[in-house]
N, C-alpha and C positions, 0 to 999 in steps of 0.2 A: 182817596179813591174808593169807590164802592165795589163790592164783590157780588157775584151772582152764584147761587147754588140751586141744584135741582134740575130735573129733566122735564118738568111739566111745561106747558105752553105759557103759564104765568109764573115765571121764575121769581123766587124770593130775593129781594135786594137786602144785603147786609152792610153794616157799617164797617169801615176799615178799623184796624186795631187801634190806631190813635183816636179815632172818633168815638170808639166805645168807652174810652176813659176820660173824655172831656168832663169837666166839673158839672156842667148843666146839660141834661138831655131832656127832651120832651117825650111824651108817651109814644109817639110814632117812632122816634129814634130808638127807644128802648125795645120796641118790638122788632127792630132790625138788628138786634144782637143775636148772633147765631148760637152761642153757648148758653145752655139753659141756666147753669149755675150763675154765670155772670149777669144774665138777664134778670134773674130773681133778686140778686143783690141790688142792682140798680132800681128795679121796680119797687122793692120794699122800702127803700129810702125815699124814692119819689112819692110813694103813697103816704109815708109818715109826714113829710114836709107839706104835702097837699092838705092833709088832715089838720095840721096845726094852723095852716094858713086859713082854712075854712072856719076855724074856731077863733078867728081874730077878734070877734066881739067879746070874748072872755079872756083873751090874752093880750097883754099890752104889746105895743110895737117893740119895746126893749126886750121883753121876754120872747117874742116871736124871733127876733134876731139872734138872741142867745141860744134858743133851742135849735134853730136852723144851723148856726155855726157849729154847735156840738155835733149835730147829725152829719154835716158835711165832713167833719174830721173823723167821725166814726166810720162813715162810708169809705173815706180815703184809706183808712187803715185796713178795712175789710178787703178793699181792692188790692192793696199791696200784698196781703196774705194770699189772696186768690192768685196773683201773678207769681208769687213764690212757689205755690203748690203746682201751678201749671207750667213752670219753667219759662215764664214770659219775662224778658228783660226790659222792664219799663219802669222808670222812676215817675211816680205820680206826685206832681207838685201842683197844688192849686193855690193860686194867689187870690186873696180876698177881694 
């Protein structure tokens, strides 16, 4: 379920708590994360994976997959730490 914030005539639409912690988010979804810290975590990892994907002519498919898997695990751990700091009771389990 999506939430709405703000008093302007063009209200900002935010992702639900569960949606914010999906393994894969696109750029539009990332901009719909209300909390700045969480949005930055998700954006930084998206940017890194996008960068290595664009560098595919210099990175083998195997290396691309390896780097992506490592980054997803790093991101998942950062999100777990974020949840712990914010008192959010959510177990982040991403299946490959």
